[in-house]
N, C-alpha and C positions, 0 to 999 in steps of 0.2 A: 471400342475406340474407332473413330472415323479416320480412315487413311486418306490423306490428300491424294487427289487424282494424279498429281505429278509424280508421286512416289511409287505408283503401281508399276509392276514389271509387265510389260506387254509381250505376248508370245509372238515370236517370229519363227519361220521355218524356211530352210533352204529347199529349193525345188529345181527340177529340170523339166523342160518341155520337149517331148519327142512326138514324131508322127510315124505311123506305118502306112504308107501310101494314102495319107490324108486322114487317117483315123488317129486323131490327136488327143493326148492325155497329159495331165500334169503328173509328174513323177516325183515321189518323195522317198529318199533313202532313209529308212528307219533304223539302220544299224547303230547310229549314234544320236538319233533324234526321238523324242518321246511324243506320244499322242497329245494333241492340244486338248485343253479342257472341254471344248465343245464336242469332242469326239470326231472320228474320221468321217462318219456319215454327213454331219453338218459341214465339216471342212470340205468334203467333196462338192457339196452344193455351192458353197461360196467360191471355191477355187475354180470350178468349171464354168461359172457364169461368164459369158462372153462380153458382157458390158461392165459388170462391177467386180469381176475377178480376173484371173489370168486367162481363162477361156479354154475349153476343151470338151471332149466327149465324156470326161469323167476324171477320176483320180486313181492312180495306180501306186501302190506302196511297194517298195523294193525292200524285202525283209531278209533276214537270215534264214537259211534252209532249216526245215524241221525234220525231214526224213534223212535216214542214214546216207551220207555221201552227197547230199544235195548242196549245190553251190549257192543257192539263194531261193527266194520264194516271191511269187507275185500274188498280191491281193488287190482286187479291183473294185471300184465303186463307180456306178453310172452317174450321169449328171444330176439325176434326181435323188441321189444319196443311197439308192438301193445297191446292195452288194451282189455281184455276179460271180459265177464260178470260174469263168475262163474268157480270155481274149487273145486270139492268135496274133493279131498285130501288136497288141500290148506286150505279149511275151517276147516277141522279137526285139522290141525296144528295151525291155528289161535285160535281155541277154546282151544287147549292145552295151548298155550301161555297165553291167557287171564285168563284161570283157574289157572294156576300155578303162574302167576305174579300178578294178580289183584283180582281174585275171588276164591281163594283157598278153596276147600271144597264145592263149589256150584255144584249142580247136573244138573242144566239146564241153558242154556244161549240162548238168541235170538240174532242173528247176522245179520246185514245188508249186502247184497251182490248186485251185479248187477242184480241178479235174484229175488230180494225181500228180506224180512226178514225171515230167516230160523232158525228153532229150533234145538239145539244140546243138547243131553243128554250125560253125562259122565257115561259110563257103567262100566269101571274098572279103578282102580288106582294102582300105584306101590309105591315104597319106598318114604317116606316123603309125601305121599298123592298126588303125581303128577299124572295127568291124563294120561292114556295110551290107552284106547279104547273108541271111541266115536260113537254114533248113531245120524245120521243127517236126519231130515225130509227134503228131497230134493225138496219138492213141487210137484205140478201136472205136468206131462209131457205135452209138447205142441206138438200137431200133425197138427195143421192148417198150411197150406203152407205159407200163408202170414205172419204168426207170427214166423216161424222157423228162417229165411225165406228160402223157397225152391221153385224154379220155375218149378219143375217137379211134379211127382206123390207124393202125401202127404196124409194127413188124416189117417195115420196108414196103408195105402195100400202099396203094394210092387211095386216098380218101377224098371226100368232097365237103366243101364249106360254102354256104350261101352268104354273101355280103352285099348289101345294097342292090339286091336283085341279080347279082352276078354269081353264077355257080363256078367256083374255082376248085381245081384239083390240086391236092397237096400231098407231100410226103413228109412225115415227121421224123426228124433225126436229132439226136443229141451228140454234141462234141464236147461234153462236159457241161454245156448249157443248151437249152432247148431251141430247136429251129423248126420252122414251118417253111418248106421249100415249094414255091409255086412257079411253074413254067408258064410264061405268057408269050403272046405274039410280038409284043413290042414293049420291052422294059422301060425304055426312055419315055414313052408316052403314057405309061400306066399311072393311075392316080394313087401312087404310093402314100402320099401324105394323108389321104382320107381312108383308104382301105387298110393300110398298115396298122394304125392304132386300134382299129376295131378288131383285127385278128389278134394283135398283141394282148389285148385285154379281155379276150374271150376265155374266161377262166373255167367255163364248162368244158371246153375242149383242151385248154392248156392251163392246168391249175396254178402253175407258177409263172404265168404269162409266158411270152415267147418272142423270139427274134424271127422276123419274117423276110424271106428272100424272094424277090420277083426277078425271074431269070428268062432271058431270051437265048435260045440255042442258035448259034451262028453256024457251027458244024459239030461233028462228033468230038472234037477236041478244043472247042472254043465257045465261050459264052459271054454274055453281057449281064451283069448282076447289079441290082439295086437292093439295099437292105434297110429295113425299118428295125432299129435296135431297141430291145426292151429297156426302158428307162432313159433312153437318150434321143429317140426319134430317128430320122433318116441320117445316116452317117456316110462318109465318103468311101468307107471300106469296112469289111468285117471278115477277119481271117477264119474264125470258126464257121461263119456263114458260108464262105467259099468252100471250106472243107465239106460241109453238109451238102452243098450243091453238087460237088463231085460225086459223093456217095449216092444221093438221090437220083442224079442223072444216069448213073450206071444201073441202078436198081430198076429204073423205068426204061432201060434200053436206049437211052438217048445219047450217052456219052461214053468215050473210051476210058481206059485206065488212067491216062494222063490228059489233063485239060488246062488250058490257059483261061483264067478268069479275069475279064476286064471289069474293074470296078470304077466308080466315079473318080477315085483318087489315084488309080494306077492298076498294075497287074500283079496277080499271084499265080504261081504254078501249083497245081494240086495233083497228087498221085495217089491212087488207091487200087490195090490189086484184088479187091473183092473180099468176101466174108472171111473173117479171121485175120485180116491184115490191118495194120495201122494206116492212117491217112498221113501223107507227107506233104507239108506245105513249105514252099520256098518263096521268100520275098525280102525286101529291103527294110531298113529302119534308119531314121534320120533324126539327129539331135538338132533342135532348133535354138535353144538358149538355156541358160541357167540364171537363177536369181534367188532373192530372198523376199519373202512377203513383208509388207509394211506392218508396223506395230498396230494392233487393233483388229486386223482383218480376221484373225482366228480366235478372238477373245469373245 
């Protein structure tokens, strides 16, 4: 039987838009919403499109927790539809949403991620008790090559990679997702848009691809960072990347235990007391808007 087009039920989804110092995503609360027929991967591509969709660095799902005691779960997709393990800026926004919508006034939440269950503290609130500044226990940094994964020099040691005739020194760190940290003389002038994708897609060195940080050291407790994110390109901020920078900087004797990281979209505070300690990240989360997709966008 042919069903008249006018009688077909078009799928719509309620969404929110948040950013963590410019790292913006489309957020969907799945507690009472089902996956669209096209699947979340394709939905991420359509929703993140900055011209034909809502626009963002990707899609983040706010789900019910799966581990014992977890208050919720973050699941994230990059703008190209690939699924990633972890996003520090995204997790702060998930924490803000859950606090403001479901756990208003709660000071601590445990949230499931692809990097495990991580603790979030609400540090500051604004009008009507809405969460504004969060502190996240990002967990232990991963330095073992097979766990990052990295096929080159690892274990916190400095390796070298040659790209377009430039020899760059890197430190491989995973914060639940893989990072390649490179310290440069001038991050602002560095050709991130050409060098970044070549390192990201060097699967001989990084089998699962990699996020790449280009970092200028201003002082032992202050840096300027630009990030080329796996699956999204250059973004205004990367929380796991800033965490990896804090770890790599200490391992290379460049940074103190606490460092202020200046990113293109704002600042993050990173603390790490060395081997055996979790990385602590502190930063804001901002709600931009809420809405509903138009019928047909996700069909």
